[in-house]
C-alpha positions in Angstrom: -14.3 44.1 -24.8 -11.7 42.5 -22.6 -13.8 43.5 -19.5 -16.9 41.8 -21.1 -15.0 38.6 -21.8 -13.6 38.6 -18.2 -17.1 39.2 -16.6 -18.5 36.3 -18.8 -15.8 33.8 -17.7 -16.7 34.7 -14.0 -20.4 34.2 -14.8 -19.8 30.8 -16.3 -18.4 29.5 -13.1 -21.6 30.5 -11.2 -24.2 29.8 -13.7 -24.2 32.5 -16.5 -27.4 33.1 -18.4 -26.6 36.5 -20.0 -26.4 37.0 -23.7 -22.9 36.8 -25.0 -21.7 34.2 -22.4 -21.2 30.6 -23.6 -23.6 28.2 -21.8 -21.8 25.5 -19.6 -24.5 23.0 -19.7 -25.7 21.5 -22.9 -29.3 21.1 -23.7 -29.1 17.4 -23.1 -27.6 18.0 -19.6 -30.2 20.6 -18.7 -33.0 18.2 -19.8 -31.5 15.6 -17.4 -31.3 17.9 -14.6 -34.8 19.1 -15.3 -36.0 15.5 -15.0 -34.2 15.3 -11.6 -36.0 18.5 -10.7 -33.0 20.5 -9.9 -32.2 22.6 -13.0 -33.7 25.7 -11.5 -31.3 25.3 -8.5 -28.4 24.6 -10.6 -29.1 27.6 -13.0 -29.9 30.1 -10.4 -27.8 29.1 -7.2 -25.0 26.9 -8.2 -21.5 28.2 -7.8 -19.8 25.3 -9.5 -21.8 24.0 -12.4 -18.8 22.4 -13.9 -18.8 19.9 -11.0 -22.4 19.1 -11.5 -21.7 18.6 -15.2 -18.8 16.3 -14.3 -21.1 14.4 -11.9 -23.8 14.1 -14.5 -21.3 11.8 -16.5 -20.3 9.8 -13.6 -22.4 8.9 -10.5 -24.9 11.8 -10.2 -27.2 11.8 -7.2 -29.9 14.5 -7.1 -29.9 14.3 -3.2 -26.3 15.7 -3.0 -26.9 18.5 -5.4 -26.0 21.2 -3.0 -22.7 19.7 -2.2 -21.9 19.3 -5.9 -22.5 23.0 -6.2 -20.3 23.8 -3.4 -17.3 21.8 -4.7 -14.8 23.1 -7.1 -13.0 19.9 -8.0 -11.1 18.4 -11.0 -12.0 14.7 -10.4 -15.3 13.2 -9.4 -13.4 10.2 -7.7 -14.9 9.4 -4.2 -17.2 12.4 -4.1 -20.3 10.5 -3.3 -18.5 8.2 -0.8 -17.1 11.3 1.0 -20.5 12.9 1.1 -22.2 9.7 2.6 -19.4 9.5 5.1 -20.4 12.9 6.4 -17.5 15.1 5.5 -18.3 18.8 5.1 -17.9 20.6 1.7 -14.8 22.2 2.8 -13.2 18.8 4.1 -14.1 17.1 0.9 -12.5 19.9 -1.1 -9.4 19.4 0.8 -9.4 15.6 0.6 -9.9 15.6 -3.1 -6.7 17.6 -3.5 -4.6 14.8 -2.0 -3.0 12.0 -4.0 -2.9 9.4 -1.5 -6.7 9.2 -0.6 -7.6 5.5 -0.2 -11.3 4.9 -0.8 -11.2 1.7 1.4 -10.3 3.9 4.4 -12.9 6.6 3.9 -15.0 5.7 7.1 -11.8 5.5 9.0 -10.7 8.9 7.8 -14.2 10.3 9.1 -13.8 8.5 12.5 -10.2 9.8 12.9 -11.4 13.3 11.9 -14.1 13.4 14.5 -11.5 12.3 17.2 -8.8 14.8 16.0 -10.7 17.9 14.9 -7.6 20.1 15.2 -5.7 18.1 12.4 -5.8 19.0 8.8 -7.2 16.5 6.1 -3.6 16.0 4.9 -2.5 14.9 8.4 -5.7 12.8 8.8 -5.1 10.9 5.7 -1.4 10.4 6.3 -2.1 9.1 9.8 -4.8 6.7 8.9 -2.7 5.5 6.0 0.0 4.9 8.6 -2.7 2.8 10.5 -2.2 5.0 13.5 -6.0 4.9 14.1 -5.6 1.1 14.9 -3.9 -0.8 17.6 -0.9 -2.8 16.6 -1.7 -6.2 15.2 -5.5 -5.4 14.9 -7.0 -6.2 11.5 -3.8 -7.7 10.1 -3.5 -7.8 6.3 -1.7 -10.9 5.1 0.6 -10.1 2.2 1.6 -12.2 -0.7 4.0 -9.8 -2.5 7.6 -10.2 -3.0 8.3 -6.6 -4.4 11.4 -4.9 -3.1 9.3 -2.2 -1.5 6.8 -4.4 0.2 5.7 -3.2 3.6 6.1 -5.7 6.6 5.0 -4.1 9.7 2.7 -4.5 12.8 -0.2 -4.2 10.5 1.0 -6.3 7.4 2.2 -9.8 7.9 3.6 -12.7 6.1 1.8 -16.0 6.1 3.0 -18.8 8.3 5.7 -20.8 6.8 6.5 -18.1 4.2 9.9 -18.6 2.6 11.3 -16.0 0.0 11.7 -17.6 -3.4 15.2 -16.3 -4.2 17.3 -16.6 -0.9 21.0 -16.9 -1.5 24.0 -17.3 1.0 25.9 -14.1 2.0 29.6 -14.3 3.0 30.2 -10.9 4.8 29.0 -12.2 8.2 29.9 -12.2 11.8 32.1 -14.6 13.5 31.1 -16.6 16.6 33.1 -15.7 19.7 34.2 -12.4 18.0 31.3 -10.4 17.1 28.5 -9.6 19.9 25.3 -11.4 19.3 26.4 -13.1 16.3 23.7 -15.2 14.6 23.8 -18.9 15.6 22.2 -20.0 12.3 24.4 -22.2 10.2 24.3 -19.9 7.3 23.1 -16.4 6.5 20.8 -15.5 3.6 19.2 -12.6 1.8 17.0 -12.4 -1.2 19.4 -12.5 -4.3 19.3 -8.8 -5.4 19.7 -7.7 -1.8 22.5 -10.1 -1.2 24.5 -8.8 -4.2 24.1 -5.2 -3.3 25.2 -6.0 0.4 28.2 -7.8 -0.7 29.0 -5.0 -3.1 28.8 -2.5 -0.1 30.8 -4.6 2.2 33.6 -4.7 -0.5 33.4 -0.9 -1.1 33.7 -0.3 2.7 36.7 -2.5 3.0 38.4 -0.8 -0.1 37.4 2.8 0.8 37.6 2.8 4.7 39.1 -0.4 5.5 36.0 -1.5 7.5 35.1 -5.1 7.8 31.2 -4.9 7.6 29.6 -8.0 9.0 26.0 -9.3 9.2 25.0 -10.1 12.6 21.5 -11.4 11.4 19.7 -11.5 7.9 16.9 -14.0 7.0 15.0 -15.6 9.6 12.3 -18.1 9.2 8.8 -17.8 10.7 9.4 -20.3 13.2 12.9 -18.7 14.2 11.1 -15.4 14.8 8.4 -17.1 16.8 10.9 -18.6 19.3 12.9 -15.3 19.4 9.7 -13.3 20.1 8.3 -15.7 22.8 11.8 -15.7 24.5 11.8 -12.0 25.1 8.1 -12.0 25.8 8.8 -14.5 28.7 12.1 -12.6 29.7 10.9 -9.0 29.8 7.1 -8.9 29.1 4.9 -7.9 26.2 5.7 -4.1 26.1 9.4 -4.8 25.7 8.9 -7.6 23.2 6.6 -5.6 21.1 9.0 -2.6 21.1 12.0 -4.4 19.9 10.9 -7.6 18.4 8.4 -8.3 15.8 5.8 -11.1 16.2 6.1 -14.1 13.9 5.0 -13.3 10.4 5.7 -9.5 11.0 9.5 -9.5 10.9 11.3 -7.9 7.9 13.9 -10.7 8.5 11.3 -13.1 7.5 11.1 -11.4 4.1 14.7 -11.8 3.4 15.3 -8.1 2.8 16.5 -7.1 6.2 19.9 -7.3 7.8 21.5 -6.3 11.0 25.0 -5.1 10.5 28.1 -3.9 12.4 31.7 -3.3 12.0 33.7 -6.4 12.8 34.4 -6.5 16.7 32.2 -3.4 17.3 29.1 -4.0 19.3 26.2 -3.9 16.9 23.8 -2.4 19.3 26.2 0.6 19.7 26.7 1.1 15.9 25.4 4.7 16.0 28.4 5.6 18.2 30.8 4.4 15.6 33.1 7.2 14.3 31.8 6.8 10.7 28.3 5.8 11.4 26.8 8.5 9.1 29.0 7.5 6.2 27.6 3.9 6.7 24.0 5.0 6.6 24.5 7.6 3.6 26.6 5.0 1.7 24.2 2.2 2.2 21.4 4.0 0.3 23.7 3.7 -2.8 23.5 0.1 -2.5 19.7 0.0 -2.0 19.4 -0.1 1.8 17.6 2.2 4.2 17.9 2.6 7.9 14.6 1.2 8.8 14.0 2.2 12.2 15.4 5.7 13.0 15.2 7.3 16.4 13.1 10.3 15.2 10.4 8.0 13.6 9.6 5.6 16.5 6.0 6.9 16.7 5.5 6.0 13.0 7.3 2.7 12.7 6.0 1.2 16.0 9.4 0.0 17.0 12.3 1.2 19.1 15.3 2.8 17.2 17.6 0.2 15.8 20.7 1.8 14.3 22.0 -1.6 13.0 18.8 -2.6 11.1 18.7 -1.9 7.5 16.2 -2.8 4.9 16.7 -3.4 1.1 14.3 -1.5 -1.1 16.4 -1.1 -4.3 18.7 1.7 -5.1 16.3 4.1 -6.7 13.9 4.0 -3.9 16.6 4.1 -1.2 18.0 7.2 -2.6 14.5 8.9 -2.7 13.8 8.0 0.7 17.1 9.1 2.2 16.8 12.4 0.3 13.3 13.0 1.5 13.9 11.7 5.2 11.0 9.3 4.8 10.5 5.8 6.3 9.2 2.9 4.2 6.0 3.2 6.3 5.6 7.0 5.2 6.4 6.1 1.6 3.4 3.7 1.5 1.2 6.1 3.3 1.9 8.8 0.8 1.2 6.6 -2.1 -2.4 5.9 -3.1 -3.1 2.4 -2.5 
């Protein structure tokens, strides 16, 4: 008896018609398939009738029946779009297992797949979600989002004239004439939550280690960033400027969530050589900050390594990204948009 039930379970997946096996398709579904002219094919040759059944209740297209029968899937999301794009049944099966598939990027996934045939679908989706298939500053998306995990990059920019709604002054800042490259701005600011956690970290570092943590630079306006970028563009050319300085509207500093730090009187651009640098990076994550441009992720972030540049994302996410070794770019690329 057990053997018969097992065989019936197997037959149900391929289109069972034997007595004693429960039919997968209802009479109504069979009639619909008959009207489409594909019932005989489904009953005789279809390996995945359950996929056909799911599609009948979603967005069925009789022209895609062979693909439906080749796909063993849990969800019908994106199936037709992926077929239209030209993906193979094997590729579609792999793609539909991913949680970060973005329907708006399907044609880009296909183009990137054709150009990178050795890559897996997982790698394809991650790369395209990271916008690695496009040149920097192409197809820029202007963002209007003040969430703490907002992505500001060479592909996502803030509107000209944007000013964060909750900027507050910070007090743990560098001193002119003492700290190298100290900001010349009259005051330094961060968004309210970031400012509170930065000051809490600075106080803890002083109490625990005796370190005077200082901010070299924090919030920068759109116009300030424009002048800064243009200065380095004229001084050292476009490649250098685009490697180490964001174009106006694309600076995290403009978002009020980024801060360049050092230990007082220690060169900020050599911070990674500070004796307790790893302690700083690890401890800052407990206060909601991540190292934004690590040396081993230059190809993903699009910027040169900056050991001094930290980005506020909130305590929970900062701890998760630190534990997983992810950049903010990767975090967004791994999330379904």
